N, C-alpha and C positions, 0 to 999 in steps of 0.2 A: 399555704399562703392565701390570705383573704383577697377578695376582689379589690378592696381599697389599698391593701399592701401593694398589689400589682400596679394600681394607678399611682400610688405614692412613689414607687420606683421609677415609673415613667416620667413623673414630673419632678423627681428629685426630692420628695418629701421625707424619704426614709420610712420609719415606722408609722403606722396609722395613728392620726390624732383621734379625738373622741368623736368619731363619725363613722357610720356604717352605710354602705350603699345598699338600698333595698334590692332583693333578688330580682333580676331581670331588668333593672332600671339602668339607663345610661349614666355612667359615673359623673360626667360633666353636668347633666341635668340635675342629678342628686345634689351635687355641690352647690349649684345655683339655688336650689330650693332651701338648702341649709343656710346659705347666706341671707336669703330673704327672711327666714325665720329669725336669724340672729338680729337682723335689722329691726324687725317688728318688736322683738323683746328688749332691744337695747335701751338702757337708761343713760347712755353716754351723752355728753353735751353736743350741741351743734357745732359745725366747723367754725373755727375761730382763727382769723388771720394772725393774731398775736401768738397763738400756740404754734402755728407753722413757722412764724418768724423766729421763735425761740429755739425750736429744734434745728432749724437751718443754721442758726448762729453757732451751735455746738458741733455742726457737721465738719468732719475732716476727710471723709471718703464717701464716694457715691458709687453704688453698683446698680445697674439696670438690667433686669433679667426678663427675657421674653416668656410670656405665658400667664400673666395675670396674678391674682392674689386670692388665697383662700385661707380662712381662719388666721389672718394676720401674717401669713407666710407666702413667700414667692412660690408659685406653682412650677415654674420651669427650671431648666438647668443651663439654658443657652444664655450666657452672660454677654450682653451687647455693649456694656460700658462698665469699666472698673477704673476709677480715677481718684487719685489723692492730690492731684495738681491743684494748688491753691487758687490758680486763676479759673480752673474749671468749676471748683466749688463756689467761688465767689460769683461766677457767671450764673450758676443756678440760683443762688440767693437773690441776685438782682432781677432774675426773670420769672421766678415762680411766685405768683401772688394768687390769693383766692378772694372771692366775694364774701361779704358779710352774710348775704342771703344764702341759705343752704340750697343744694342742687338736687334734692330728692334721692332716690336710690336706683341706680342702674341695675337691670336684671341680670347682666352678664358678670363675669369675673374679671373683666378688664383685659387689655392686651399685653401689658408689661407690669412688672413690679419694680419699685424703686426702693432700695435699701440705703438708709443713711447711717453712717458710722461716726462715733466719736472715739478716736483711737482704734482699738480692736473690738469695740462693742457696738452692736446694732442698737440704735436708739429709736428708730422708727422704720416701718415698712409701709409704703404707699402703693395703692393700685392705680394705674393710669387708665382712664376710660375715654376712648374716642377723641383724645386730644383736648378734651374740654372738662373732664371731671377727675377728681382726686379722692380716693377712698383711704381712710385710716381708721383702724379699730378704736382709736381714741375718740372718734366722732360717731354720732348716730348716722346722719345723712352723709352722702358724698358732698364734697365741696365743688363749687363752680370755679374753674380757673379764670382769673382775671387777666385779660390780655393774653389769651391762649395762643395767639399768633406768635408772640415773642417766645413763649415757653417751647412750643413745638419746633420753632426754628432752631432753638438751642439743641433740642434732641436731634434734629436733622443734621446739624453741624457736627454732631458727635456720632454720626453713622446710624441713626435710628429714624428713618424717614416715615415709618408707618403712621404714627400719630398725626404728622403733618398732612399726609395724604387723606387720612380718615376725616380730619377736621374739614379739609377742602370738600370732600365728597358729601359730608353731612350738611355743610353750608349750601352746597349746590342743591341738595334735595330740599332744604328749607326754603330756598328761593323759588323752586318750582311749586312747592306747597303754597307759599304765600301768593304767588301769581295765580294759582288756581282758586284760592280763596277770594282774591280780589275780583277775578272774573265772575265767580259765583255771585258775589254780592252785587256787582254791577249788572249782572244779567237778570236779577230778580224783577218780577213785575212791580211797577211803581207802587201799587197798593200794598205790597208786602214789605217793602224796604224798611219801614219803621219797626217791623216785627222780627227782623232777621235774627237779632240777638236771642230772643226767646225761642224762636223757631229752631235755631241751630242747637240750642241746649236741650230741646225737647220739652220745654216748659209750656209750650203753646201747641195745642193739638191741631190735627188736620181740619176738624170742623170749624174751629175759630179762624183758621187761615182761609178756608174757602168762603166763609162769611165775609171776611175782610175783602176778598176779591169781588164779591157781589156788589160791594159799595161802589165799584168803579163803573157799573152800568154796562159793562161789556157783555156780549152774548156768550153762551157756553162754548161755542166753537172757538171764539177769540181767546177766551180764558185758557182753553185746552192748548191752543197753539202757543200762548205765552208761556205756559208751564213746560211744554216740550222744549221750547227754545231755552228756557232756564236750565232744564235738566241736561241739555246738550251743550251749554255754553262753554264749559271748561275744556271740552275735547279730550278729557283724560280717560283713564281706564273705566270700563263699565262695571267691573267687579273688583272689590277690594278698595274702592274709593273711600274717602273720609265719610263718616256717618252723616255729617250735616248735609251732604249732597242727596240724601234719601228723602229730604223734605218734599221736593216737587214730585218725586216718584209716588210717595204715599198719597199725595193729592190727586194725581192723575188716575190712579186705579179706581177712584170714586166716580169718574165720568162714564157715561154710557159708551158702549163700543162704537155706536154710530157717530157720536160726537168726536171721538178720537180719530176716526177715519176722516171725517169732514175737515178736521184741522190740517190734514195733509193734502187737501184738494183745492183747486181753484174754483171760480164761479161756474165753470163749464164741466165740473166733475172730473177734471184731469189731475193726475198726481203732479203737484207742483209745490214743493215746499223748500224754503231756504235751507242751507246746509245745517245750521244749528238746530232747526226744527226737526229735520230728518234724523240728525244725530240723537236728539232726545227721544224721538219716537222709536228708533231702532234699539236704543238702550233700554227703554221702557218695556217693549214687547219681548225682548230677549232676556229680561231680568227675572230673578227668582221671585220677587214679590208679585209681579203680574202673572207669572206662571202658576203660582200657588193659588192666587185669588181669582184670576180671570183667564186661566190658561185656555179654556175652551173657546174663548172669544177670538183668538188668533185664527182659528179655523174659518171664521166668517170673512176674513179679509181675502181679497182677490189675489190670484197668483201674481198679477201685475204689481200690486202694492208690496207684497212680500219680496218680490224680485228687486224692487226699487230700494228697499231697506238693505237687502243683501248687497246690492251694488254699492250702496253708500259705505257699508262696512268694509268691503274690499278696497274701496278707494282710500280708506284711512291708512292702508298698509300695515294694519295691526292684526296679526294672526288671531289673537285672543278674541277680538271683536267679531271677526268672521266666524270663528268656531261657535261663539255664543248665538249668533244670528242663524247659522245653519242648524244648530240644535233646536232652536225655537221653531223654525220652519218644519223640521222633521217631526217634531211633536204635533204641530198643527196638521200635518199631512195625514195623521192617523184619524182625524175627524173631519177632513176636508170635504167640502161640498162643491158641485159644479160652479165655476165662476160665471158671473154676469157682468154686464157693462158697469163701469164706475169703480168705486173703491171697495165695495163689499161683495161678498160671494152670495150665491143663492141662499135663501133662508134655510137655516137649520132651526131646530126647536129653540125658541128664545127662552132666556131665563125668566123666572118669575120677577115681577116688578120688585124692586128693592129700594127702600127709601134712602139707603146709603149711597145709591148711585145717582148722579145728577142727571 
């Protein structure tokens, strides 16, 4: 028995379709890759509301099976709903609508499959994706469900709550993402706000952005402080954040280490930075980009300054931030020099002058 035959029995597929799992590869990953290739090669039309309406009009029985869809067939064997009740079928017709605009192609196989019958014959099998998408082999792209709340409520009423919960969870995540985006846009230095669109898409380079900040007339320390505040304004994760948040990070690594230290000090040379500035500084100095390009510079910072950033990370209550900051301090300790008064440590051999550093 082949590996896919075993998978087929697990998911109720019976004998293997025209698909082979590469040796040593996870069967589910192999199936997702196969679906991606099918999507790329498909010449099928885009989702069409009238096509869906037509197949629903012929439907006399609905079966919903847990486990998603592969090669146009239900993957699972756990039947969650099997109804020929005319009221149930009409309820589905009334509640399942799709947008005219296609919804792309989800990388997974979906959570449930929905079989539609006309009499004893299957006339369509759909994959249900995250409460918001509908896949059918008659279409190239997935369809976006219109009024998804109504559809997932119908599923929940029939004992299938997972799409409802997934839709709620995804919308909550979208709200968090949107809030972070709004914070990031609001936190940008005034001189950069008109350039955010190009900056976030990567069509405007670091040099151009730094030159735009020069037009403000602010000194280097003030600009570094503004960028730290921007980098820390969302308060979100330091690692795995959206790519657009890397813009201030890429700008900050161009500043001299003395300027970065001064951005965290008051006029008397004491460490005194507002929370968002300290957040941005700790995120910068513990990050992969600074470590790769300027890692030796952290050894120049005083123990007091590194302790202040670690204290800030601990105050966040987020274990991941603490671990990143501790790892950065540990790396710096390998090249540490005796501390002196102020934000910087005793001199170590300075890097050669570099025109890329401000």
